[in-house]
N, CA, C and O atoms as a DFTB+ gen file, in Angstrom:
332 C
 N C O
     1  1      11.979       7.836       0.963
     2  2      11.252       7.383       2.131
     3  2      11.780       8.129       3.338
     4  3      12.981       8.368       3.464
     5  1      10.880       8.489       4.209
     6  2      11.227       9.185       5.441
     7  2      10.554       8.467       6.599
     8  3       9.375       8.122       6.521
     9  1      11.293       8.244       7.660
    10  2      10.755       7.577       8.837
    11  2      11.128       8.404      10.060
    12  3      12.287       8.774      10.250
    13  1      10.133       8.683      10.878
    14  2      10.347       9.404      12.126
    15  2       9.711       8.585      13.236
    16  3       8.519       8.280      13.183
    17  1      10.491       8.233      14.231
    18  2      10.011       7.377      15.311
    19  2      10.435       7.986      16.642
    20  3      11.554       8.480      16.779
    21  1       9.542       7.946      17.613
    22  2       9.854       8.420      18.960
    23  2       9.842       7.232      19.908
    24  3       8.863       6.488      19.977
    25  1      10.928       7.062      20.629
    26  2      11.029       6.038      21.664
    27  2      11.030       6.735      23.022
    28  3      11.612       7.810      23.173
    29  1      10.388       6.129      23.992
    30  2      10.350       6.696      25.334
    31  2      10.784       5.639      26.340
    32  3      10.280       4.517      26.344
    33  1      11.726       6.021      27.186
    34  2      12.194       5.116      28.228
    35  2      11.629       5.570      29.567
    36  3      11.694       6.751      29.905
    37  1      11.080       4.639      30.320
    38  2      10.567       4.930      31.656
    39  2      11.467       4.245      32.672
    40  3      11.544       3.018      32.734
    41  1      12.135       5.049      33.455
    42  2      13.001       4.488      34.485
    43  2      12.219       3.861      35.624
    44  3      12.707       2.943      36.284
    45  1      10.989       4.357      35.863
    46  2      10.166       3.824      36.951
    47  2       9.786       2.373      36.698
    48  3       9.798       1.556      37.619
    49  1       9.444       2.045      35.433
    50  2       9.057       0.667      35.114
    51  2      10.121      -0.056      34.287
    52  3       9.925      -1.212      33.912
    53  1      11.242       0.606      33.998
    54  2      12.345       0.045      33.230
    55  2      11.878      -0.492      31.871
    56  3      12.236      -1.605      31.485
    57  1      11.066       0.315      31.136
    58  2      10.539      -0.076      29.829
    59  2      10.945       0.909      28.754
    60  3      11.021       2.113      29.000
    61  1      11.207       0.395      27.558
    62  2      11.431       1.206      26.366
    63  2      10.223       1.006      25.463
    64  3       9.925      -0.126      25.084
    65  1       9.514       2.091      25.104
    66  2       8.285       1.997      24.335
    67  2       8.390       2.753      23.026
    68  3       9.044       3.792      22.940
    69  1       7.734       2.212      22.003
    70  2       7.595       2.893      20.721
    71  2       6.380       3.800      20.821
    72  3       5.262       3.320      21.006
    73  1       6.587       5.099      20.700
    74  2       5.495       6.053      20.835
    75  2       5.026       6.502      19.452
    76  3       4.426       5.721      18.713
    77  1       5.292       7.727      19.114
    78  2       4.847       8.268      17.837
    79  2       5.689       7.740      16.693
    80  3       6.915       7.679      16.788
    81  1       5.031       7.361      15.616
    82  2       5.707       6.893      14.411
    83  2       5.054       7.543      13.202
    84  3       3.830       7.647      13.134
    85  1       5.862       7.975      12.257
    86  2       5.372       8.577      11.027
    87  2       6.259       8.069       9.891
    88  3       7.458       8.348       9.863
    89  1       5.671       7.325       8.957
    90  2       6.404       6.743       7.832
    91  2       5.819       7.323       6.557
    92  3       4.605       7.286       6.356
    93  1       6.687       7.870       5.677
    94  2       6.240       8.519       4.447
    95  2       7.031       7.997       3.251
    96  3       8.222       7.698       3.346
    97  1       6.329       7.898       2.124
    98  2       6.959       7.547       0.861
    99  2       6.343       8.407      -0.229
   100  3       5.119       8.513      -0.307
   101  1       7.152       9.013      -1.061
   102  2       6.658       9.829      -2.171
   103  2       7.506       9.571      -3.405
   104  3       8.701       9.294      -3.307
   105  1       6.875       9.666      -4.565
   106  2       7.574       9.456      -5.834
   107  2       6.812      10.203      -6.924
   108  3       5.719      10.715      -6.680
   109  1       7.381      10.267      -8.114
   110  2       6.686      10.852      -9.251
   111  2       6.944      10.020     -10.491
   112  3       7.993       9.392     -10.629
   113  1       5.972      10.024     -11.391
   114  2       6.070       9.284     -12.647
   115  2       5.515      10.160     -13.770
   116  3       4.581      10.933     -13.558
   117  1       6.102      10.030     -14.977
   118  2       5.525      10.749     -16.112
   119  2       4.205      10.103     -16.522
   120  3       4.093       8.878     -16.568
   121  1       3.202      10.939     -16.819
   122  2       1.891      10.424     -17.194
   123  2       1.232      11.407     -18.163
   124  3       0.831      12.502     -17.768
   125  1       1.123      11.013     -19.423
   126  2       0.473      11.848     -20.432
   127  2       1.145      13.193     -20.634
   128  3       0.450      14.195     -20.801
   129  1       2.449      13.252     -20.627
   130  2       3.170      14.496     -20.821
   131  2       3.261      15.373     -19.575
   132  3       3.841      16.458     -19.625
   133  1       2.719      14.936     -18.506
   134  2       2.776      15.662     -17.228
   135  2       3.464      14.773     -16.194
   136  3       3.793      13.621     -16.477
   137  1       3.675      15.302     -15.026
   138  2       4.277      14.535     -13.937
   139  2       3.238      14.302     -12.853
   140  3       2.630      15.243     -12.342
   141  1       3.044      13.036     -12.511
   142  2       2.135      12.671     -11.428
   143  2       2.960      12.458     -10.162
   144  3       3.862      11.620     -10.135
   145  1       2.652      13.207      -9.134
   146  2       3.317      13.044      -7.845
   147  2       2.355      12.307      -6.917
   148  3       1.201      12.711      -6.770
   149  1       2.822      11.236      -6.297
   150  2       1.979      10.456      -5.406
   151  2       2.752      10.110      -4.142
   152  3       3.982      10.155      -4.117
   153  1       2.021       9.767      -3.106
   154  2       2.678       9.415      -1.862
   155  2       1.757       8.679      -0.915
   156  3       0.535       8.679      -1.068
   157  1       2.373       8.060       0.060
   158  2       1.660       7.331       1.104
   159  2       2.268       7.747       2.441
   160  3       3.487       7.840       2.582
   161  1       1.401       7.995       3.412
   162  2       1.876       8.341       4.736
   163  2       1.094       7.525       5.766
   164  3      -0.134       7.464       5.713
   165  1       1.797       6.912       6.683
   166  2       1.178       6.117       7.737
   167  2       1.735       6.610       9.070
   168  3       2.947       6.751       9.231
   169  1       0.835       6.872      10.028
   170  2       1.287       7.242      11.363
   171  2       0.332       6.660      12.389
   172  3      -0.777       6.245      12.050
   173  1       0.760       6.629      13.636
   174  2      -0.057       6.019      14.687
   175  2      -0.566       7.026      15.716
   176  3      -0.933       6.645      16.827
   177  1      -0.589       8.300      15.355
   178  2      -1.087       9.311      16.278
   179  2      -1.589      10.502      15.477
   180  3      -0.882      11.014      14.609
   181  1      -2.796      10.939      15.764
   182  2      -3.302      12.139      15.095
   183  2      -2.377      13.304      15.391
   184  3      -1.958      13.480      16.536
   185  1      -2.060      14.077      14.419
   186  2      -1.157      15.230      14.432
   187  2       0.321      14.842      14.448
   188  3       1.171      15.725      14.559
   189  1       0.657      13.572      14.342
   190  2       2.069      13.180      14.290
   191  2       2.736      13.611      12.991
   192  3       3.964      13.675      12.925
   193  1       1.952      13.908      11.954
   194  2       2.511      14.270      10.663
   195  2       2.985      15.719      10.603
   196  3       3.481      16.144       9.560
   197  1       2.855      16.479      11.657
   198  2       3.294      17.872      11.675
   199  2       4.804      17.949      11.550
   200  3       5.523      17.465      12.425
   201  1       5.294      18.551      10.471
   202  2       6.746      18.590      10.230
   203  2       7.471      19.610      11.101
   204  3       8.699      19.586      11.183
   205  1       6.718      20.521      11.762
   206  2       7.349      21.517      12.625
   207  2       7.277      21.119      14.098
   208  3       7.782      21.846      14.954
   209  1       6.675      20.009      14.401
   210  2       6.581      19.486      15.775
   211  2       5.942      20.486      16.731
   212  3       6.445      20.717      17.830
   213  1       4.834      21.073      16.303
   214  2       4.156      22.066      17.128
   215  2       2.787      21.592      17.608
   216  3       2.111      22.320      18.335
   217  1       2.366      20.403      17.224
   218  2       1.050      19.888      17.597
   219  2       1.157      19.004      18.841
   220  3       2.266      18.693      19.277
   221  1       0.030      18.599      19.415
   222  2       0.066      17.843      20.674
   223  2       0.911      16.567      20.654
   224  3       1.457      16.182      21.688
   225  1       1.029      15.908      19.508
   226  2       1.800      14.665      19.471
   227  2       3.261      14.877      19.858
   228  3       3.892      13.972      20.404
   229  1       3.806      16.064      19.582
   230  2       5.219      16.339      19.842
   231  2       5.422      17.409      20.909
   232  3       6.534      17.912      21.070
   233  1       4.384      17.760      21.629
   234  2       4.506      18.856      22.585
   235  2       5.353      18.457      23.796
   236  3       5.641      17.281      24.020
   237  1       5.735      19.460      24.557
   238  2       6.610      19.247      25.711
   239  2       6.011      18.285      26.727
   240  3       6.710      17.411      27.240
   241  1       4.744      18.434      27.017
   242  2       4.149      17.600      28.059
   243  2       3.798      16.198      27.588
   244  3       3.270      15.406      28.368
   245  1       4.081      15.871      26.319
   246  2       3.765      14.522      25.833
   247  2       4.546      13.476      26.620
   248  3       3.984      12.459      27.026
   249  1       5.822      13.715      26.835
   250  2       6.648      12.751      27.561
   251  2       6.784      13.216      29.001
   252  3       7.707      13.959      29.335
   253  1       5.877      12.786      29.841
   254  2       5.943      13.171      31.242
   255  2       6.474      11.997      32.060
   256  3       6.503      10.859      31.591
   257  1       6.873      12.278      33.231
   258  2       7.402      11.254      34.115
   259  2       6.252      10.400      34.655
   260  3       5.142      10.901      34.837
   261  1       6.505       9.139      34.907
   262  2       5.466       8.197      35.342
   263  2       4.874       8.560      36.707
   264  3       3.727       8.215      36.992
   265  1       5.637       9.244      37.541
   266  2       5.118       9.585      38.868
   267  2       4.762      11.066      38.994
   268  3       4.438      11.535      40.085
   269  1       4.821      11.819      37.856
   270  2       4.492      13.245      37.885
   271  2       2.986      13.440      37.881
   272  3       2.243      12.623      37.338
   273  1       2.550      14.519      38.485
   274  2       1.148      14.886      38.493
   275  2       0.833      15.623      37.188
   276  3       1.427      16.667      36.918
   277  1      -0.097      15.096      36.369
   278  2      -0.436      15.724      35.097
   279  2      -1.883      16.207      35.130
   280  3      -2.690      15.662      35.884
   281  1      -2.227      17.214      34.332
   282  2      -3.613      17.697      34.322
   283  2      -4.578      16.609      33.841
   284  3      -4.264      15.870      32.908
   285  1      -5.745      16.511      34.472
   286  2      -6.728      15.486      34.112
   287  2      -7.593      15.919      32.932
   288  3      -8.033      15.069      32.158
   289  1      -7.845      17.203      32.775
   290  2      -8.719      17.692      31.705
   291  2      -7.885      18.203      30.543
   292  3      -6.975      19.012      30.724
   293  1      -8.208      17.717      29.336
   294  2      -7.551      18.193      28.121
   295  2      -8.389      17.792      26.920
   296  3      -9.300      16.972      27.037
   297  1      -8.085      18.365      25.775
   298  2      -8.826      18.067      24.554
   299  2      -8.506      16.651      24.073
   300  3      -7.409      16.147      24.315
   301  1      -9.450      16.015      23.399
   302  2      -9.257      14.659      22.893
   303  2      -8.066      14.574      21.946
   304  3      -7.325      13.591      21.973
   305  1      -7.876      15.580      21.120
   306  2      -6.765      15.570      20.168
   307  2      -5.412      15.669      20.883
   308  3      -4.377      15.348      20.297
   309  1      -5.416      16.102      22.117
   310  2      -4.190      16.284      22.897
   311  2      -3.782      14.991      23.595
   312  3      -3.735      14.928      24.824
   313  1      -3.491      13.968      22.808
   314  2      -2.993      12.708      23.347
   315  2      -4.009      11.607      23.465
   316  3      -3.635      10.464      23.726
   317  1      -5.294      11.903      23.282
   318  2      -6.329      10.886      23.432
   319  2      -6.515       9.996      22.214
   320  3      -7.220       8.990      22.292
   321  1      -5.897      10.346      21.085
   322  2      -6.056       9.571      19.861
   323  2      -4.807       8.788      19.481
   324  3      -4.801       8.100      18.460
   325  1      -3.764       8.880      20.270
   326  2      -2.489       8.250      19.943
   327  2      -2.448       6.761      20.237
   328  3      -3.125       6.262      21.136
   329  1      -1.634       6.068      19.454
   330  2      -1.374       4.647      19.574
   331  2      -2.676       3.885      19.665
   332  3      -2.668       2.659      19.772
């Protein structure tokens, strides 16, 4: 089992929040002389399953400051599908 969780603390509102979460389980069983590999993965943000952390869920601008000016226009996959 593998669990990856991102927590974000906001000093402006003094809150600790659970952000991106990715929980995975994989196993294998013998079946008819072969090996069956199976798994389950649950996450709460599209692209959170990226193991190299290169997609919008893990990008640099994901965790911005509460009083920072951020761009208003962006793709839906870039943070609009999370949580």
